C-alpha positions in Angstrom: -8.5 4.5 28.0 -9.0 1.8 25.1 -5.4 2.5 24.1 -4.1 2.0 27.6 -6.4 -1.1 27.8 -4.9 -2.5 24.6 -1.3 -1.8 25.8 -2.0 -3.3 29.0 -3.4 -6.5 27.2 -0.4 -6.8 25.1 2.0 -6.8 27.9 -0.1 -9.5 29.6 -0.2 -11.6 26.3 3.8 -11.2 25.9 4.8 -13.9 28.4 2.1 -16.3 27.4 3.0 -15.8 23.7 6.6 -16.4 24.4 5.8 -19.5 26.6 3.6 -20.8 23.7 6.6 -20.3 21.3 9.0 -22.2 23.4 6.6 -25.1 23.9 6.0 -25.5 20.3 9.7 -25.7 19.7 10.1 -28.2 22.5 7.6 -30.7 21.0 9.3 -30.5 17.5 12.8 -30.7 18.8 14.2 -34.2 18.1 16.3 -34.0 21.1 13.5 -34.0 23.4 11.8 -37.2 23.9 8.5 -35.7 24.1 8.7 -35.1 20.4 8.2 -38.7 19.6 4.9 -38.9 21.1 2.0 -39.8 18.7 0.4 -36.3 19.5 3.5 -34.1 19.7 3.0 -32.7 16.1 -0.7 -31.6 17.1 0.2 -30.2 20.4 3.3 -28.1 18.8 0.7 -26.8 16.1 -1.6 -25.8 18.9 1.2 -23.8 20.7 2.7 -22.3 17.8 -1.0 -21.0 16.6 -1.4 -19.5 19.9 2.0 -17.7 19.6 1.0 -16.3 16.5 -2.3 -15.2 17.7 -0.8 -13.5 20.7 2.5 -12.1 19.4 3.1 -8.6 18.8 3.9 -7.8 15.3 6.7 -5.3 14.4 7.1 -3.2 11.3 8.4 -5.7 8.6 11.7 -5.0 6.7 11.5 -4.7 2.9 14.6 -7.3 2.6 15.0 -6.7 -1.2 18.6 -7.5 -1.6 18.8 -8.8 -5.1 16.7 -8.8 -8.3 16.9 -10.0 -11.7 17.4 -7.3 -14.4 18.5 -7.4 -18.0 19.4 -11.2 -17.7 21.8 -10.6 -14.7 21.4 -10.7 -10.8 21.6 -7.2 -9.7 22.3 -6.1 -6.0 19.9 -3.6 -4.4 20.7 -1.2 -1.6 17.9 0.7 0.3 18.3 4.1 1.9 16.5 7.2 3.0 16.7 9.9 0.2 14.9 12.3 2.3 13.5 12.2 5.8 10.5 14.1 7.2 8.6 13.8 10.5 5.8 11.7 9.3 7.5 10.0 6.3 10.8 9.0 4.6 11.5 9.0 1.1 13.0 5.6 0.4 15.4 4.7 -2.7 16.1 1.4 -3.8 19.3 1.7 -5.6 20.6 -1.1 -8.0 24.2 -1.9 -8.4 25.9 -4.2 -11.1 29.3 -4.8 -12.4 28.2 -5.7 -15.8 28.8 -2.6 -18.2 25.8 -3.6 -20.6 23.4 -3.8 -17.3 24.7 -0.5 -16.1 24.2 1.3 -19.3 20.5 -0.5 -19.7 19.7 0.5 -16.0 20.6 4.2 -16.4 18.0 4.6 -19.1 15.2 3.1 -16.9 12.1 5.2 -16.3 12.3 6.9 -12.7 9.1 5.8 -10.6 7.6 7.2 -7.3 5.4 4.7 -5.6 3.2 6.4 -3.0 2.3 3.8 -0.6 -0.9 4.1 1.4 -1.1 5.7 4.9 -4.2 3.7 5.9 -3.1 1.3 8.7 -0.4 -0.8 7.2 3.3 -0.2 6.7 4.6 0.6 3.2 6.2 -2.9 3.2 2.9 -4.0 2.1 4.2 -3.0 -1.2 7.3 -5.2 -1.3 6.4 -7.5 -4.2 5.3 -4.2 -6.1 8.5 -2.6 -5.7 10.6 -5.9 -6.2 8.9 -6.3 -9.6 9.1 -2.6 -10.6 12.9 -2.6 -9.7 13.5 -5.3 -12.8 13.5 -2.1 -15.2 12.6 1.0 -13.4 14.3 3.2 -11.0 12.2 3.1 -7.8 11.4 5.6 -5.0 8.9 4.9 -2.2 7.0 6.8 0.5 7.7 4.9 4.0 5.1 6.5 6.3 6.0 6.8 10.0 3.8 5.3 12.9 2.4 8.5 14.4 2.8 7.0 18.0 6.6 7.3 17.2 6.4 11.1 16.3 7.1 13.4 19.2 4.4 16.1 19.9 7.0 18.6 19.2 6.8 17.9 15.3 3.2 19.0 15.3 0.2 17.5 13.7 -0.1 15.9 10.4 -3.1 16.9 8.1 -4.3 15.8 4.7 -2.9 19.2 3.4 0.6 18.1 4.8 0.3 14.8 2.9 -0.4 16.8 -0.3 2.8 19.1 0.4 4.9 16.0 1.1 4.1 14.7 -2.3 4.8 17.7 -4.1 8.3 18.0 -2.2 9.3 14.5 -3.2 8.3 15.1 -6.8 10.3 18.3 -6.9 13.2 16.5 -5.2 13.3 13.6 -7.6 12.5 15.7 -10.6 9.1 16.1 -12.2 9.8 16.1 -15.9 11.0 12.5 -16.2 9.2 11.1 -13.3 6.3 8.5 -13.1 4.0 8.4 -10.2 2.3 5.3 -9.0 -0.2 5.8 -6.2 -1.8 2.7 -4.5 -5.1 2.9 -2.8 -5.5 5.8 -0.3 -3.0 8.2 -1.8 -4.6 8.3 -5.2 -6.6 11.3 -3.8 -3.9 13.4 -2.1 -1.5 12.4 -5.3 -4.0 13.8 -7.8 -4.5 16.7 -5.5 -0.7 17.4 -5.5 -0.2 17.2 -9.2 -3.2 19.3 -9.9 -1.9 22.1 -7.7 1.4 21.8 -9.5 -0.3 22.2 -12.8 -2.5 25.1 -11.7 0.6 26.9 -10.6 2.5 26.5 -13.7 4.9 23.9 -12.5 6.4 20.8 -14.4 4.4 17.9 -13.8 5.2 14.3 -13.7 5.4 12.5 -17.2 2.6 9.9 -16.1 0.3 9.2 -12.9 -1.1 5.8 -12.3 -4.0 5.3 -10.0 -4.5 2.0 -8.5 -7.7 0.9 -6.4 -8.3 4.6 -4.7 -11.4 6.4 -3.8 -11.1 9.1 -6.2 -15.0 9.1 -6.1 -16.3 7.1 -3.2 -19.8 7.6 -4.3 -19.4 5.1 -6.9 -20.1 1.4 -5.9 -19.9 2.1 -2.3 -18.3 -0.7 -0.2 -18.6 -1.3 3.6 -15.5 1.2 4.1 -17.7 3.8 2.3 -20.8 3.1 3.9 -19.3 3.3 7.4 -18.1 6.8 6.7 -21.5 8.1 5.4 -23.7 6.5 8.1 -21.7 8.0 11.0 -21.1 11.8 11.5 -17.7 13.3 11.8 -18.4 13.9 15.6 -18.8 10.3 15.8 -15.4 9.4 14.4 -13.9 12.2 16.7 -15.5 10.9 19.7 -15.3 7.2 19.2 -12.1 6.2 17.3 -9.6 8.8 18.4 -7.3 8.1 21.2 -4.4 9.5 23.0 -0.9 7.6 22.7 0.2 6.4 26.0 3.4 7.5 27.8 5.6 4.5 26.8 5.8 5.7 23.3 7.8 8.7 21.8 4.7 10.2 20.6 3.0 10.3 24.0 0.2 12.6 24.2 -0.6 12.5 20.4 -4.2 12.0 19.3 -4.2 9.0 16.8 -6.4 6.7 15.2 -4.9 3.6 16.4 -3.6 0.8 14.1 -5.1 -1.9 16.2 -8.4 -0.5 15.6 -7.9 -0.4 11.7 -6.6 -3.9 12.1 -9.9 -5.0 13.8 -11.9 -3.4 10.9 -9.8 -5.2 8.3 -10.5 -8.6 9.9 -14.1 -7.8 10.5 -14.6 -7.5 6.7 -13.8 -11.0 6.1 -13.9 -13.0 9.6 -14.6 -16.2 8.0 -11.7 -16.0 5.7 -9.2 -15.4 8.4 -10.6 -18.3 10.5 -10.1 -20.6 7.5 -6.6 -19.4 7.1 -5.9 -20.0 10.6 -7.2 -23.5 10.5 -5.4 -24.4 7.3 -2.2 -23.0 9.0 -2.8 -25.4 11.9 -3.4 -28.4 9.8 -0.4 -27.5 7.7 1.7 -27.7 10.8 0.0 -31.0 11.8 0.9 -32.5 8.2 4.4 -30.9 8.1 3.5 -28.7 5.0 6.2 -26.3 5.6 5.8 -24.3 2.3 2.2 -23.5 3.0 2.9 -22.7 6.8 5.6 -20.4 5.6 3.5 -18.5 3.3 0.9 -18.0 5.9 3.5 -16.6 8.4 4.8 -14.4 5.5 1.2 -12.9 4.8 0.1 -12.2 8.5 3.4 -10.9 9.5 2.6 -8.2 7.0 -1.0 -8.0 7.7 -1.0 -8.1 11.3 1.8 -5.2 11.4 -0.1 -2.0 11.6 0.5 1.8 12.5 -1.1 4.8 14.1 -2.5 7.5 12.0 -2.3 11.2 13.2 -6.0 12.2 14.2 -5.8 15.3 12.2 -4.9 13.3 9.0 -7.5 10.6 9.6 -10.6 12.9 10.3 -9.5 15.1 7.4 -9.6 12.0 5.1 -13.0 10.8 6.4 -14.6 14.3 5.8 -12.8 15.3 2.5 -13.0 11.9 0.8 -15.8 9.9 2.2 -18.2 12.4 3.5 -18.0 15.7 1.3 -16.6 13.8 -1.9 -14.6 17.1 -2.2 -12.4 15.9 -5.0 -15.1 14.8 -7.7 -17.5 17.9 -6.7 -14.7 20.2 -7.2 -14.9 21.7 -3.8 -11.5 20.7 -2.3 -9.1 23.3 -1.1 -5.6 22.5 0.0 -4.0 25.5 1.9 -6.8 27.8 0.6 -6.3 27.0 -2.9 -9.0 25.0 -5.0 -7.7 21.6 -6.4 -8.4 21.7 -10.2 -7.6 18.4 -11.9 -8.9 19.7 -15.1 -5.7 21.9 -15.2 -3.4 18.7 -15.6 -2.6 18.7 -19.3 0.6 17.1 -19.8 0.7 14.1 -17.5 -0.7 11.0 -18.9 -3.2 9.0 -16.8 -3.6 5.3 -16.1 -6.3 3.8 -13.6 -6.3 0.3 -12.6 -9.2 -1.5 -10.6 -9.8 -4.9 -9.4 -12.8 -6.7 -10.4 -13.5 -8.0 -6.9 -12.3 -5.1 -4.9 -14.2 -4.9 -1.8 -12.3 -1.8 -0.5 -12.3 0.6 -3.3 -15.5 -0.4 -5.5 -15.9 -0.6 -9.3 -15.8 3.0 -10.8 -14.1 4.8 -7.9 -10.7 4.9 -9.4 -11.6 5.0 -13.1 -13.7 8.4 -12.1 -10.2 10.1 -12.5 -10.6 9.7 -16.3 -13.5 12.1 -16.4 -12.2 14.4 -13.7 -8.9 14.9 -15.5 -10.6 16.4 -18.5 -7.6 18.5 -19.4 -5.6 15.3 -20.2 -5.9 14.4 -23.9 -8.2 11.3 -24.6 -5.2 9.6 -26.3 -3.3 9.9 -22.9 -5.9 8.3 -20.6 -6.3 4.6 -20.1 -8.5 2.7 -17.6 -8.9 -1.1 -17.2 -10.2 -3.7 -14.7 -8.3 -6.9 -13.7 -10.5 -9.8 -13.9 -10.8 -11.9 -10.7 -8.5 -9.5 -8.8 -9.2 -8.3 -5.3 -7.8 -5.2 -3.7 -4.4 -6.6 -3.0 -4.2 -8.5 -6.0 -3.6 -5.4 -8.3 -0.3 -4.8 -6.5 0.6 -8.0 -5.1 0.9 -11.7 -6.1 0.5 -13.4 -9.3 -2.1 -10.9 -11.0 0.1 -8.2 -10.3 3.1 -9.7 -11.6 1.7 -11.3 -14.8 -1.1 -9.0 -15.8 -0.9 -5.4 -14.0 2.8 -4.8 -14.1 3.3 -5.5 -17.7 0.7 -3.0 -18.4 2.1 -0.3 -16.1 5.3 -0.7 -17.5 4.4 -0.4 -21.2 2.3 2.6 -20.3 5.2 4.4 -18.5 7.6 3.6 -21.4 5.0 4.9 -24.1 4.8 8.2 -22.3 8.6 8.6 -21.0 9.6 11.9 -22.2 13.3 10.8 -23.0 13.7 8.4 -25.7 14.3 4.9 -24.5 17.5 3.0 -25.4 17.6 0.0 -27.7 17.5 -2.6 -24.9 14.5 -0.7 -23.4 12.6 -0.9 -26.8 13.2 -4.4 -26.9 11.9 -4.9 -23.3 8.8 -3.0 -24.3 8.0 -5.6 -27.0 8.2 -8.4 -24.4 6.0 -6.4 -22.0 3.1 -6.0 -24.5 2.9 -9.7 -25.1 1.8 -10.5 -21.7 -1.9 -11.2 -21.0 -4.3 -8.2 -21.7 -6.8 -7.4 -18.7 -10.6 -6.7 -19.7 -11.2 -2.9 -20.1 -14.7 -2.1 -18.6 -16.7 0.9 -17.8 -19.2 0.6 -14.8 -21.1 3.3 -13.4 -23.7 1.3 -11.3 -23.1 -0.3 -8.2 -22.9 -4.0 -7.9 -22.2 -6.7 -5.4 -18.8 -8.6 -5.5 -16.6 -10.5 -2.9 -13.0 -10.1 -2.5 -10.7 -12.6 -4.5 
């Protein structure tokens, strides 16, 4: 009934939100005499805040139309390379009419970015994708809101997630592929590549694991603590609901996005309250740049999706309760996942110093687990001052993390890079170096 109540509440708030938006515009419209009242700006700011607190947030678009590459502006087109019931494999295709740029782009490494299926839409990685496109060919997993998937398409399990990743890798071509997994997918991606190695398949040239719970026992966060203090049955009985009849996936059991969003906000309530208060003050002062930055962030942050109940519960048990991957007990379709069988795929792990979602050491645990990868082909580093989102979005991502990932990819690219790429490599390695650390004991830290 909670899902139905939430839908009812949203329906009730919709006219209030629309009215608040209209009123806010009325008090800032210079053709309206009321806009010249001494308090008009404050009144408009209040209604604008009310509108944004009550509005329904739809899935954001990537909106990447153009990027800089090799000294030129390059057009970008987004399209679905492959479509599955619960995911689309997107490709961001670059176009140019400059012959030299085209030649350089053809030699760029191919990257598959595996976005998290943990409540937010894949567009959360917009900055990550946009930056990578400067000198990489980019594919991305775009997960589908489970409430939009009809029951006839069946359930989606963690095993299905692993199979999807394998299918995407094979479709693109593993030999020259570099896989980047952000947060939650570090586990299924490592599982997928491990099984491919065990079965004698060609595996990707590199795999980059960013801020994910490879071993959730290390430096447990609030996310980890909830999973170990509640039983599997508790999650099954208290956070799984049925999609109402007004959605294509009516009748499907899901972990609703609005519950996940509530959990996100509850982790840092003071921070979000301050952010909304600052937004209100920016509107009063007429600080349009800061106000727009707030809108862009919360348009993304507040847009959430439902996860199929089978996948969500599998993840809780396998990753956060049984610790099956680091303990070597995880089976996919009856086959044991053995990361030690990976030998020809270089490994890079990235962690944020102040990550309050995947604690210190959780991601770098992959270094020890993948003992078949030569030591020279394994790198782990921690980004100073970065929280969870800072390792794949924002200034630290662009200036510290990205140059390191790009350099790592080019170092382990199986086809020899062209002259222009070699020149680019030199530029990349001149960027600031993050501090490499190894931690095995829990510690307290707050998000950047």
